[in-house]
C-alpha positions as CSV (number, residue, x, y, z in Angstrom):
1,M,12.6,-25.5,3.4
2,K,14.6,-23.7,0.7
3,G,17.5,-24.0,-1.6
4,R,18.5,-25.8,-4.9
5,S,19.0,-29.4,-6.0
6,G,20.2,-31.3,-9.0
7,P,18.1,-32.4,-11.9
8,F,18.9,-36.1,-11.7
9,V,15.8,-37.2,-9.7
10,V,13.5,-35.3,-12.0
11,T,15.1,-36.5,-15.1
12,L,14.7,-40.1,-14.0
13,L,11.1,-39.5,-13.1
14,V,10.3,-38.0,-16.5
15,M,12.0,-40.9,-18.2
16,V,10.0,-43.5,-16.2
17,C,6.6,-41.7,-16.5
18,G,7.1,-40.5,-20.0
19,G,6.0,-36.9,-19.1
20,P,5.8,-34.3,-16.3
21,P,4.5,-35.5,-13.0
22,S,1.0,-34.7,-11.9
23,L,0.1,-32.8,-8.7
24,F,-3.4,-32.8,-7.3
25,G,-4.8,-33.7,-10.7
26,Q,-2.9,-30.9,-12.4
27,D,0.3,-31.0,-14.3
28,V,3.3,-29.6,-12.5
29,P,4.0,-26.3,-14.2
30,A,6.1,-26.8,-17.3
31,Y,8.0,-23.6,-16.7
32,L,9.7,-24.9,-13.6
33,P,13.4,-25.3,-14.2
34,E,14.7,-28.8,-14.1
35,T,16.9,-28.0,-11.0
36,I,13.8,-27.1,-9.0
37,R,11.3,-29.8,-10.0
38,S,12.5,-32.3,-7.4
39,D,12.3,-29.7,-4.7
40,F,8.8,-28.9,-5.8
41,D,7.9,-32.6,-5.7
42,A,9.3,-32.7,-2.1
43,Y,7.2,-29.7,-1.2
44,T,4.0,-31.5,-2.2
45,Q,4.7,-34.2,0.4
46,Q,4.9,-31.7,3.3
47,A,2.3,-30.9,6.0
48,P,-0.7,-28.7,5.1
49,N,-0.7,-24.9,5.3
50,R,2.2,-24.9,2.9
51,A,3.2,-22.7,0.0
52,F,5.9,-22.6,-2.7
53,A,7.3,-19.4,-4.1
54,L,9.4,-19.0,-7.2
55,G,11.7,-16.1,-8.1
56,R,14.3,-15.2,-10.6
57,G,17.3,-17.4,-9.7
58,G,15.8,-19.2,-6.7
59,W,12.8,-20.4,-4.7
60,G,11.5,-20.8,-1.2
61,S,8.8,-22.9,0.5
62,A,7.1,-23.2,3.9
63,H,4.9,-25.9,5.4
64,G,3.1,-26.7,8.7
65,Q,2.4,-23.0,9.3
66,P,-0.3,-21.7,11.6
67,S,-2.3,-20.5,8.6
68,L,-2.1,-20.5,4.8
69,Q,-1.5,-16.7,4.9
70,N,1.6,-17.4,7.2
71,A,2.8,-20.1,4.8
72,R,2.6,-17.7,1.8
73,A,4.4,-14.9,3.7
74,T,7.1,-17.3,4.9
75,A,7.6,-18.9,1.5
76,L,8.0,-15.5,-0.1
77,S,10.5,-14.4,2.6
78,N,12.5,-17.6,2.1
79,C,12.5,-17.1,-1.6
80,R,13.7,-13.5,-1.4
81,E,16.9,-14.7,0.4
82,F,17.9,-16.3,-2.9
83,A,16.1,-14.5,-5.7
84,E,14.3,-11.4,-6.9
85,Q,10.6,-10.8,-7.8
86,C,9.3,-13.9,-5.9
87,V,5.7,-15.0,-6.4
88,V,3.7,-17.8,-4.9
89,I,3.0,-20.5,-7.5
90,A,1.4,-23.1,-5.3
91,K,-0.5,-23.2,-2.0
92,N,-1.6,-26.4,-0.3
93,D,-3.2,-28.5,-3.0
94,E,-3.6,-25.8,-5.6
95,I,-1.3,-24.5,-8.3
96,V,-2.1,-20.8,-8.4
97,R,0.3,-19.8,-11.2
98,P,-0.2,-22.3,-14.1
99,E,1.4,-19.7,-16.4
100,D,5.0,-18.7,-16.3
101,P,5.3,-15.7,-14.0
102,F,8.6,-14.8,-15.7
103,P,8.0,-15.3,-19.5
104,D,11.2,-13.4,-20.4
105,A,13.4,-15.4,-18.1
106,S,15.0,-17.2,-21.2
107,D,16.1,-13.8,-22.5
108,P,18.9,-12.5,-20.2
109,E,18.9,-9.1,-21.8
110,S,15.2,-8.7,-21.2
111,A,15.3,-10.1,-17.7
112,T,18.0,-7.6,-16.6
113,K,16.8,-4.7,-18.7
114,W,15.3,-2.9,-15.7
115,S,17.5,-3.4,-12.7
116,G,16.4,-2.1,-9.3
117,R,18.9,0.7,-9.5
118,T,17.7,1.7,-13.0
119,A,14.1,1.7,-12.0
120,L,14.8,3.8,-8.9
121,L,16.9,6.3,-10.9
122,L,14.2,6.7,-13.6
123,A,11.5,7.0,-10.9
124,M,13.5,9.9,-9.3
125,V,13.9,11.6,-12.7
126,G,10.1,11.1,-13.3
127,L,9.3,12.8,-10.0
128,A,11.6,15.7,-10.7
129,V,10.0,16.1,-14.1
130,L,6.5,16.0,-12.5
131,V,7.3,18.6,-9.8
132,G,9.2,20.9,-12.2
133,G,6.6,20.5,-14.9
134,T,3.7,21.3,-12.6
135,V,5.4,24.5,-11.6
136,V,6.0,25.4,-15.3
137,A,2.4,24.4,-16.1
138,E,1.1,26.8,-13.4
139,R,3.2,29.8,-14.6
140,Y,2.9,29.1,-18.3
141,P,-0.3,27.2,-18.9
142,L,-0.9,25.7,-22.4
143,Y,-4.5,26.1,-23.1
144,L,-5.7,24.3,-26.3
145,F,-8.9,23.1,-27.9
146,S,-11.9,24.7,-26.3
147,T,-14.9,22.6,-25.4
148,G,-18.5,24.0,-25.3
149,L,-20.2,24.0,-21.9
150,S,-23.1,26.0,-23.3
151,D,-23.8,28.3,-26.3
152,T,-21.8,31.1,-24.7
153,L,-19.4,29.5,-22.2
154,R,-16.3,27.6,-23.3
155,I,-13.6,25.7,-21.4
156,R,-10.0,24.9,-22.3
157,L,-7.7,22.4,-20.6
158,N,-4.1,23.2,-19.6
159,Y,-2.4,20.6,-21.8
160,A,0.9,21.2,-20.2
161,V,-0.2,18.8,-17.4
162,V,-0.9,16.1,-20.0
163,L,2.6,16.4,-21.5
164,V,4.2,16.4,-18.0
165,G,2.2,13.4,-17.0
166,F,3.1,11.5,-20.1
167,V,6.8,11.9,-19.5
168,Y,6.3,11.0,-15.8
169,F,4.6,7.7,-16.6
170,L,7.2,7.0,-19.2
171,C,9.9,7.2,-16.5
172,M,7.8,5.1,-14.2
173,M,7.5,2.2,-16.7
174,P,10.4,0.2,-15.2
175,V,8.7,0.5,-11.8
176,F,5.4,-0.9,-13.2
177,S,7.3,-3.6,-15.1
178,R,9.1,-4.8,-12.0
179,V,6.1,-4.7,-9.7
180,A,4.0,-6.5,-12.3
181,Q,6.0,-9.6,-11.6
182,W,5.0,-9.6,-7.9
183,D,2.3,-11.7,-6.3
184,F,-0.8,-9.6,-6.7
185,S,-2.7,-11.6,-4.1
186,T,-1.1,-9.4,-1.5
187,L,-2.2,-5.9,-0.6
188,L,1.4,-4.6,-0.6
189,A,1.8,-5.3,-4.3
190,W,-1.4,-3.4,-5.2
191,I,-0.3,-0.5,-3.0
192,V,3.2,-0.3,-4.6
193,F,1.7,-0.7,-8.1
194,S,-0.8,2.1,-7.5
195,A,1.5,4.5,-5.6
196,P,3.0,6.2,-8.7
197,I,-0.4,7.4,-9.6
198,L,-0.8,9.5,-6.5
199,P,1.8,12.2,-7.4
200,V,-0.1,12.8,-10.7
201,V,-3.4,13.2,-8.8
202,L,-1.7,15.7,-6.5
203,S,-0.3,17.6,-9.4
204,V,-3.7,17.9,-11.0
205,L,-5.3,18.9,-7.7
206,Y,-2.6,21.6,-7.2
207,L,-3.2,23.1,-10.6
208,Q,-7.0,23.0,-9.9
209,W,-6.4,24.8,-6.6
210,C,-4.3,27.4,-8.3
211,G,-7.0,27.9,-11.0
212,Q,-4.6,26.9,-13.8
213,L,-6.0,23.5,-14.7
214,T,-8.7,24.9,-17.0
215,D,-9.6,28.2,-18.6
216,R,-13.2,29.3,-18.9
217,F,-14.2,32.1,-21.2
218,E,-17.4,33.5,-22.7
219,V,-18.0,33.5,-26.4
220,N,-19.2,36.8,-27.8
């Protein structure tokens, strides 16, 4: 079940009850838009193995599925037909997202600040900076601040990799920001959120393999 409905049923319910309806002993999330609350109320009456997903601009639900995991996946799939950044907010008799998953939704400028195209473009720029910066760091290492390994042996880090990594992660911030809105109960969300770290690890390992990550020298 998926779609949108008017606020009239919910408005009448709130007027009669004097407050938000209760679900399974919990208050229905206050962040739910008025146009969705009646749909959410209908969801609570459906068969078990059900889930309700909310996104920016739409929602999706599923019920009577073979398993709760299937219900979650189907609800997210249905939600993504209408909205972006869908997350599961309820499963069976439990509200799993009591807090607003989109706290900036009331600010149109903030909500659209990082579009998918912008995030992808900056991610590509970040990767280009990382690859190019790693090559430069290999050829022109920036050794600073020696640290003592012993009384006679010192080590210096190639700080070029630190500067390159900082710029890279700065470019990746929109990606982290968008993925942070996903449902982190799924493995895919954790994989996508962690994936941008892998190129940095490879960059460091490459410099280590080239012998340009650190500089060891003896003190006379």
